[in-house]
C-alpha positions in Angstrom: -16.2 -13.2 -0.5 -14.1 -14.7 -2.7 -14.8 -12.7 -6.2 -16.6 -10.3 -4.5 -15.5 -6.4 -4.6 -15.4 -6.6 -0.7 -12.9 -9.3 -1.1 -10.1 -7.0 -2.1 -9.3 -6.3 1.7 -7.5 -9.1 2.1 -5.1 -8.5 -1.1 -3.2 -5.2 0.4 -1.2 -5.6 3.4 0.6 -2.3 4.3 1.5 -3.5 7.8 4.6 -5.2 7.0 5.9 -1.8 5.3 3.9 0.9 7.3 5.1 0.5 10.8 7.1 2.8 13.4 10.3 4.1 11.7 13.2 1.6 12.1 16.6 2.7 13.6 17.7 2.9 10.1 15.3 6.0 9.3 17.1 7.9 12.4 20.4 7.0 10.7 19.6 8.6 7.5 17.7 11.5 8.7 20.0 12.5 11.5 23.5 12.5 9.8 25.4 15.0 7.9 26.9 12.5 5.9 26.2 10.0 3.0 23.8 7.4 4.1 25.5 4.1 4.9 25.3 1.0 2.1 23.1 -0.6 4.8 21.0 2.4 4.8 20.6 2.1 1.0 19.5 -1.1 0.9 16.9 -0.9 3.7 15.5 1.7 1.5 15.6 -0.2 -2.1 13.9 -3.2 0.1 11.2 -1.2 1.8 10.6 0.5 -1.8 10.0 -2.6 -3.4 7.8 -4.1 -1.1 5.7 -0.7 -0.8 5.8 -0.6 -4.8 4.4 -4.2 -4.6 1.5 -3.2 -2.2 1.0 0.2 -4.3 0.6 -2.0 -7.4 -2.3 -4.2 -5.8 -3.9 -0.9 -4.2 -3.8 0.5 -7.8 -5.6 -2.9 -9.3 -8.0 -2.8 -6.9 -9.1 1.1 -7.3 -9.2 0.4 -11.4 -11.2 -2.6 -11.0 -13.0 -3.5 -7.8 -14.2 -0.1 -6.5 -16.0 0.5 -10.2 -17.4 -3.0 -9.4 -18.4 -2.0 -6.0 -19.9 1.0 -6.9 -22.1 -0.6 -9.6 -23.6 -2.8 -6.7 -23.6 0.7 -4.8 -25.8 2.0 -7.7 -28.3 -0.7 -7.8 -28.9 -0.2 -3.9 -29.4 3.8 -4.7 -26.1 4.2 -1.9 -23.3 6.8 -2.3 -20.6 5.6 -4.4 -16.9 5.4 -3.2 -14.8 8.0 -4.3 
């Protein structure tokens, strides 16, 4: 499926980013004080990883979805919205 619109499924992997909240999550959410430096570091790391995956998703939405919709139109199938 390389090069086909359906090949995009393997390009976005949110599993490493979207998991059960970590212990750091409860530290940040549960305290009244300022988050620890470690909490900021984890947030920065996860935010960066999420940004990478969101950029890949944005590319897919802008390029692969229109190509897929063209193929769907040829076969008279409802488009992806």
